[in-house]
TORNU-50040 format. One record per residue (C-alpha): residue number from 1; residue in three letters; x, y, z. Coordinates in Angstrom, 1 decimal. Layout:
<marpas>
<marpa num="NUM" residu="ALA" xx="X" yy="Y" zz="Z"/>
...
</marpas>
This chain:
<marpas>
<marpa num="1" residu="ILE" xx="2.9" yy="-22.9" zz="2.5"/>
<marpa num="2" residu="PRO" xx="3.5" yy="-26.4" zz="3.9"/>
<marpa num="3" residu="ILE" xx="6.9" yy="-27.3" zz="5.3"/>
<marpa num="4" residu="TYR" xx="7.4" yy="-31.1" zz="5.0"/>
<marpa num="5" residu="LYS" xx="10.0" yy="-33.8" zz="4.4"/>
<marpa num="6" residu="ASN" xx="7.9" yy="-36.5" zz="2.9"/>
<marpa num="7" residu="SER" xx="4.5" yy="-37.2" zz="1.3"/>
<marpa num="8" residu="GLU" xx="3.0" yy="-38.5" zz="4.6"/>
<marpa num="9" residu="GLN" xx="3.8" yy="-35.2" zz="6.3"/>
<marpa num="10" residu="LEU" xx="2.4" yy="-33.3" zz="3.3"/>
<marpa num="11" residu="ALA" xx="-0.9" yy="-35.3" zz="3.5"/>
<marpa num="12" residu="GLU" xx="-1.2" yy="-34.6" zz="7.3"/>
<marpa num="13" residu="ILE" xx="-0.5" yy="-30.9" zz="6.7"/>
<marpa num="14" residu="SER" xx="-3.0" yy="-30.8" zz="3.9"/>
<marpa num="15" residu="LYS" xx="-5.7" yy="-32.4" zz="6.1"/>
<marpa num="16" residu="THR" xx="-5.1" yy="-29.7" zz="8.7"/>
<marpa num="17" residu="VAL" xx="-5.0" yy="-26.9" zz="6.3"/>
<marpa num="18" residu="GLU" xx="-8.2" yy="-27.7" zz="4.2"/>
<marpa num="19" residu="PRO" xx="-10.6" yy="-26.4" zz="6.8"/>
<marpa num="20" residu="ILE" xx="-8.6" yy="-23.3" zz="7.4"/>
<marpa num="21" residu="VAL" xx="-8.6" yy="-22.6" zz="3.6"/>
<marpa num="22" residu="GLU" xx="-12.4" yy="-23.0" zz="3.6"/>
<marpa num="23" residu="GLN" xx="-12.8" yy="-20.7" zz="6.6"/>
<marpa num="24" residu="LEU" xx="-10.7" yy="-18.0" zz="5.0"/>
<marpa num="25" residu="ARG" xx="-12.6" yy="-18.3" zz="1.7"/>
<marpa num="26" residu="ALA" xx="-15.9" yy="-18.1" zz="3.6"/>
<marpa num="27" residu="LEU" xx="-14.7" yy="-14.8" zz="5.0"/>
<marpa num="28" residu="GLY" xx="-14.1" yy="-13.5" zz="1.5"/>
<marpa num="29" residu="ILE" xx="-10.3" yy="-13.8" zz="1.7"/>
<marpa num="30" residu="SER" xx="-8.4" yy="-14.9" zz="-1.4"/>
<marpa num="31" residu="VAL" xx="-6.3" yy="-18.0" zz="-0.5"/>
<marpa num="32" residu="LYS" xx="-3.7" yy="-20.0" zz="-2.3"/>
<marpa num="33" residu="TYR" xx="-2.5" yy="-23.3" zz="-0.6"/>
<marpa num="34" residu="ASP" xx="0.7" yy="-23.9" zz="-2.4"/>
<marpa num="35" residu="ASP" xx="1.5" yy="-27.6" zz="-2.0"/>
<marpa num="36" residu="ALA" xx="3.4" yy="-27.8" zz="-5.3"/>
<marpa num="37" residu="GLU" xx="6.2" yy="-30.3" zz="-4.8"/>
<marpa num="38" residu="ASN" xx="8.5" yy="-28.9" zz="-7.6"/>
<marpa num="39" residu="ARG" xx="9.6" yy="-25.8" zz="-5.5"/>
<marpa num="40" residu="ARG" xx="11.1" yy="-25.5" zz="-2.1"/>
<marpa num="41" residu="PRO" xx="9.5" yy="-23.3" zz="0.6"/>
<marpa num="42" residu="GLY" xx="12.2" yy="-20.6" zz="0.4"/>
<marpa num="43" residu="PHE" xx="11.5" yy="-20.1" zz="-3.3"/>
<marpa num="44" residu="LYS" xx="7.7" yy="-19.9" zz="-2.5"/>
<marpa num="45" residu="PHE" xx="8.3" yy="-17.4" zz="0.3"/>
<marpa num="46" residu="ALA" xx="10.3" yy="-15.1" zz="-2.1"/>
<marpa num="47" residu="ASP" xx="7.9" yy="-15.6" zz="-4.9"/>
<marpa num="48" residu="TYR" xx="4.8" yy="-14.6" zz="-2.8"/>
<marpa num="49" residu="GLU" xx="6.7" yy="-11.6" zz="-1.3"/>
<marpa num="50" residu="LEU" xx="7.5" yy="-10.4" zz="-4.8"/>
<marpa num="51" residu="LYS" xx="3.9" yy="-10.8" zz="-5.8"/>
<marpa num="52" residu="GLY" xx="2.8" yy="-8.7" zz="-2.9"/>
<marpa num="53" residu="VAL" xx="0.9" yy="-11.3" zz="-0.9"/>
<marpa num="54" residu="PRO" xx="0.1" yy="-9.4" zz="2.4"/>
<marpa num="55" residu="VAL" xx="0.0" yy="-12.4" zz="4.8"/>
<marpa num="56" residu="ARG" xx="1.8" yy="-15.7" zz="4.5"/>
<marpa num="57" residu="LEU" xx="1.1" yy="-18.8" zz="6.6"/>
<marpa num="58" residu="ALA" xx="3.7" yy="-21.5" zz="6.9"/>
<marpa num="59" residu="ILE" xx="2.9" yy="-24.8" zz="8.7"/>
<marpa num="60" residu="GLY" xx="4.9" yy="-27.9" zz="9.2"/>
<marpa num="61" residu="ALA" xx="4.6" yy="-31.2" zz="11.1"/>
<marpa num="62" residu="ARG" xx="6.0" yy="-29.7" zz="14.3"/>
<marpa num="63" residu="ASP" xx="3.5" yy="-26.8" zz="14.0"/>
<marpa num="64" residu="ILE" xx="0.6" yy="-29.3" zz="13.8"/>
<marpa num="65" residu="GLU" xx="1.9" yy="-31.1" zz="17.0"/>
<marpa num="66" residu="ASN" xx="2.1" yy="-27.8" zz="18.8"/>
<marpa num="67" residu="GLY" xx="-1.2" yy="-26.5" zz="17.3"/>
<marpa num="68" residu="THR" xx="0.5" yy="-23.4" zz="15.8"/>
<marpa num="69" residu="VAL" xx="1.2" yy="-21.7" zz="12.5"/>
<marpa num="70" residu="GLU" xx="3.8" yy="-19.2" zz="11.5"/>
<marpa num="71" residu="VAL" xx="2.2" yy="-15.9" zz="10.3"/>
<marpa num="72" residu="MET" xx="4.3" yy="-13.4" zz="8.3"/>
<marpa num="73" residu="ARG" xx="3.2" yy="-9.8" zz="7.6"/>
<marpa num="74" residu="ARG" xx="4.6" yy="-8.4" zz="4.4"/>
<marpa num="75" residu="ASP" xx="4.2" yy="-4.7" zz="5.4"/>
<marpa num="76" residu="THR" xx="6.4" yy="-5.0" zz="8.6"/>
<marpa num="77" residu="LEU" xx="8.2" yy="-8.3" zz="7.7"/>
<marpa num="78" residu="GLU" xx="7.3" yy="-9.6" zz="11.2"/>
<marpa num="79" residu="LYS" xx="6.9" yy="-13.3" zz="11.8"/>
<marpa num="80" residu="GLN" xx="4.8" yy="-14.5" zz="14.7"/>
<marpa num="81" residu="VAL" xx="3.7" yy="-18.0" zz="15.8"/>
<marpa num="82" residu="GLU" xx="0.0" yy="-18.0" zz="16.3"/>
<marpa num="83" residu="PRO" xx="-2.4" yy="-20.8" zz="17.5"/>
<marpa num="84" residu="LEU" xx="-4.1" yy="-22.7" zz="14.8"/>
<marpa num="85" residu="GLU" xx="-7.4" yy="-22.3" zz="16.7"/>
<marpa num="86" residu="GLY" xx="-9.1" yy="-19.2" zz="15.3"/>
<marpa num="87" residu="ILE" xx="-6.4" yy="-18.4" zz="12.7"/>
<marpa num="88" residu="ALA" xx="-9.0" yy="-17.4" zz="10.1"/>
<marpa num="89" residu="ALA" xx="-10.4" yy="-14.6" zz="12.2"/>
<marpa num="90" residu="ARG" xx="-6.8" yy="-13.6" zz="13.2"/>
<marpa num="91" residu="VAL" xx="-5.9" yy="-13.4" zz="9.5"/>
<marpa num="92" residu="GLN" xx="-9.0" yy="-11.3" zz="8.7"/>
<marpa num="93" residu="ALA" xx="-8.2" yy="-8.9" zz="11.5"/>
<marpa num="94" residu="LEU" xx="-4.5" yy="-8.8" zz="10.4"/>
<marpa num="95" residu="LEU" xx="-5.5" yy="-7.9" zz="6.9"/>
<marpa num="96" residu="GLU" xx="-7.6" yy="-5.0" zz="8.1"/>
<marpa num="97" residu="GLU" xx="-4.7" yy="-3.9" zz="10.4"/>
<marpa num="98" residu="ILE" xx="-2.3" yy="-4.0" zz="7.4"/>
<marpa num="99" residu="GLN" xx="-4.7" yy="-2.0" zz="5.2"/>
<marpa num="100" residu="THR" xx="-5.0" yy="0.7" zz="7.9"/>
<marpa num="101" residu="SER" xx="-1.3" yy="0.7" zz="8.5"/>
<marpa num="102" residu="ILE" xx="-0.4" yy="1.1" zz="4.8"/>
<marpa num="103" residu="TYR" xx="-3.1" yy="3.8" zz="4.3"/>
<marpa num="104" residu="GLN" xx="-1.9" yy="5.8" zz="7.3"/>
<marpa num="105" residu="LYS" xx="1.7" yy="5.6" zz="6.1"/>
<marpa num="106" residu="ALA" xx="0.8" yy="6.8" zz="2.6"/>
<marpa num="107" residu="LEU" xx="-1.4" yy="9.6" zz="4.0"/>
<marpa num="108" residu="LYS" xx="1.4" yy="10.8" zz="6.3"/>
<marpa num="109" residu="HIS" xx="3.9" yy="10.7" zz="3.4"/>
<marpa num="110" residu="ARG" xx="1.5" yy="12.7" zz="1.2"/>
<marpa num="111" residu="GLU" xx="0.9" yy="15.3" zz="3.9"/>
<marpa num="112" residu="GLU" xx="4.7" yy="15.6" zz="4.5"/>
<marpa num="113" residu="MET" xx="5.3" yy="16.1" zz="0.8"/>
<marpa num="114" residu="THR" xx="2.6" yy="18.7" zz="0.3"/>
<marpa num="115" residu="ARG" xx="3.4" yy="22.4" zz="0.7"/>
<marpa num="116" residu="GLU" xx="1.5" yy="25.7" zz="0.1"/>
<marpa num="117" residu="VAL" xx="3.1" yy="28.6" zz="-1.8"/>
<marpa num="118" residu="ASP" xx="1.8" yy="32.1" zz="-2.7"/>
<marpa num="119" residu="THR" xx="4.3" yy="33.5" zz="-5.2"/>
<marpa num="120" residu="TYR" xx="5.7" yy="32.1" zz="-8.4"/>
<marpa num="121" residu="GLU" xx="9.3" yy="32.6" zz="-7.3"/>
<marpa num="122" residu="GLU" xx="8.5" yy="30.6" zz="-4.1"/>
<marpa num="123" residu="PHE" xx="6.8" yy="27.9" zz="-6.4"/>
<marpa num="124" residu="LYS" xx="10.0" yy="27.6" zz="-8.6"/>
<marpa num="125" residu="LYS" xx="12.1" yy="27.0" zz="-5.5"/>
<marpa num="126" residu="GLU" xx="9.8" yy="24.5" zz="-3.9"/>
<marpa num="127" residu="ILE" xx="9.1" yy="22.5" zz="-7.0"/>
<marpa num="128" residu="GLU" xx="12.8" yy="21.7" zz="-7.2"/>
<marpa num="129" residu="LYS" xx="12.4" yy="19.8" zz="-3.9"/>
<marpa num="130" residu="GLY" xx="9.8" yy="17.5" zz="-5.3"/>
<marpa num="131" residu="GLY" xx="6.5" yy="16.6" zz="-3.8"/>
<marpa num="132" residu="PHE" xx="3.2" yy="18.4" zz="-4.2"/>
<marpa num="133" residu="ILE" xx="2.6" yy="22.2" zz="-4.3"/>
<marpa num="134" residu="LEU" xx="-0.7" yy="23.8" zz="-3.4"/>
<marpa num="135" residu="ALA" xx="-0.9" yy="27.1" zz="-5.3"/>
<marpa num="136" residu="HIS" xx="-3.5" yy="29.4" zz="-6.8"/>
<marpa num="137" residu="TRP" xx="-4.1" yy="29.3" zz="-10.5"/>
<marpa num="138" residu="ASP" xx="-6.3" yy="31.5" zz="-12.7"/>
<marpa num="139" residu="GLY" xx="-7.9" yy="28.6" zz="-14.5"/>
<marpa num="140" residu="THR" xx="-6.5" yy="29.3" zz="-18.0"/>
<marpa num="141" residu="VAL" xx="-4.7" yy="26.9" zz="-20.2"/>
<marpa num="142" residu="GLU" xx="-2.1" yy="29.6" zz="-21.1"/>
<marpa num="143" residu="THR" xx="-1.0" yy="30.0" zz="-17.5"/>
<marpa num="144" residu="GLU" xx="-0.8" yy="26.2" zz="-17.0"/>
<marpa num="145" residu="GLU" xx="1.3" yy="25.9" zz="-20.2"/>
<marpa num="146" residu="LYS" xx="3.6" yy="28.7" zz="-19.0"/>
<marpa num="147" residu="ILE" xx="4.2" yy="26.9" zz="-15.7"/>
<marpa num="148" residu="LYS" xx="4.8" yy="23.6" zz="-17.4"/>
<marpa num="149" residu="ALA" xx="7.3" yy="25.2" zz="-19.9"/>
<marpa num="150" residu="GLU" xx="9.2" yy="27.0" zz="-17.2"/>
<marpa num="151" residu="THR" xx="9.2" yy="24.4" zz="-14.4"/>
<marpa num="152" residu="LYS" xx="8.1" yy="21.1" zz="-15.9"/>
<marpa num="153" residu="ALA" xx="5.3" yy="21.0" zz="-13.3"/>
<marpa num="154" residu="THR" xx="1.7" yy="20.3" zz="-14.2"/>
<marpa num="155" residu="ILE" xx="-1.6" yy="20.4" zz="-12.4"/>
<marpa num="156" residu="ARG" xx="-2.2" yy="16.9" zz="-10.8"/>
<marpa num="157" residu="CYS" xx="-5.7" yy="17.7" zz="-9.6"/>
<marpa num="158" residu="ILE" xx="-8.2" yy="20.3" zz="-8.5"/>
<marpa num="159" residu="PRO" xx="-9.1" yy="19.2" zz="-5.0"/>
<marpa num="160" residu="LEU" xx="-12.8" yy="18.5" zz="-4.4"/>
<marpa num="161" residu="GLU" xx="-12.4" yy="18.9" zz="-0.7"/>
<marpa num="162" residu="GLY" xx="-10.2" yy="21.0" zz="1.5"/>
<marpa num="163" residu="ASP" xx="-9.5" yy="24.7" zz="1.5"/>
<marpa num="164" residu="LYS" xx="-11.7" yy="26.6" zz="-1.0"/>
<marpa num="165" residu="THR" xx="-10.4" yy="30.0" zz="-0.1"/>
<marpa num="166" residu="PRO" xx="-10.2" yy="32.2" zz="-3.1"/>
<marpa num="167" residu="GLY" xx="-7.0" yy="34.1" zz="-3.9"/>
<marpa num="168" residu="VAL" xx="-4.9" yy="35.4" zz="-6.8"/>
<marpa num="169" residu="CYS" xx="-3.0" yy="33.3" zz="-9.3"/>
<marpa num="170" residu="MET" xx="0.7" yy="33.1" zz="-8.4"/>
<marpa num="171" residu="VAL" xx="1.7" yy="33.8" zz="-12.0"/>
<marpa num="172" residu="THR" xx="-0.8" yy="36.4" zz="-13.4"/>
<marpa num="173" residu="GLY" xx="-2.3" yy="37.9" zz="-10.3"/>
<marpa num="174" residu="LYS" xx="-5.8" yy="37.2" zz="-11.7"/>
<marpa num="175" residu="PRO" xx="-8.6" yy="35.9" zz="-9.3"/>
<marpa num="176" residu="SER" xx="-8.4" yy="32.2" zz="-8.4"/>
<marpa num="177" residu="ALA" xx="-11.3" yy="30.2" zz="-7.0"/>
<marpa num="178" residu="GLN" xx="-9.0" yy="27.8" zz="-5.0"/>
<marpa num="179" residu="ARG" xx="-5.6" yy="26.3" zz="-4.8"/>
<marpa num="180" residu="VAL" xx="-4.7" yy="23.4" zz="-7.1"/>
<marpa num="181" residu="ILE" xx="-2.1" yy="20.7" zz="-6.7"/>
<marpa num="182" residu="PHE" xx="1.0" yy="20.9" zz="-8.9"/>
<marpa num="183" residu="ALA" xx="3.8" yy="18.3" zz="-9.2"/>
<marpa num="184" residu="ARG" xx="6.4" yy="17.1" zz="-11.6"/>
<marpa num="185" residu="ASN" xx="6.0" yy="13.9" zz="-13.5"/>
<marpa num="186" residu="TYR" xx="8.9" yy="11.5" zz="-12.9"/>
</marpas>
C-alpha cells in the first residue's frame, strides 16, 4: 500500500514497488499493489485485515529515502520496519513462519480441547464442557443415534492414525475396535 501526498510521490513509489511485486510473484506469492486513489491508506489497511491478508507492506516517500518498508503481520499484529533490499525473500520466509505459527496454535488448541473418557456417565459430564471427546463406540447406528438423542453429540470422525487400542463401547459394553471422536455441533 503506497503512502503518498501527491501524484509525483505515487509515481516514485510505484517505480520502486514494481520490481518487488515481480519478485514476489516469481516466488509464487499472490500480490496486490493497491494504488487506487479513491481510498485512503487507513481504509485499505482495515479492508485487507478483514479479508485476511497475512502480510501487508506499506511504503511512502520517506521509506524510499531510507531504503525501508513497513511490514505488518496479521497473525500477531506486529509492525516492523525492514530494509527494501531482499524484502521478497523476507516476505516469503515470513509467510512460512506465519503458517507454522498458526498451525501450531491450532494444533495446541485441538490437543487442549480433546479428552478421553471410558464411561457413558463420564462422557455426559465431559461433553457439557465442549471440545472433543475420544470414546469407544460399538460401530452401530443405533448406539450413535442414542448418544445423539441424549447428549446432542455426534461422531466427528474415526481417526485414521493414533491409538488403535480395542476396548468396549461406553454405552453398550460391546467390543470396540478403537476410540472415535465425538463433539457437539454449534
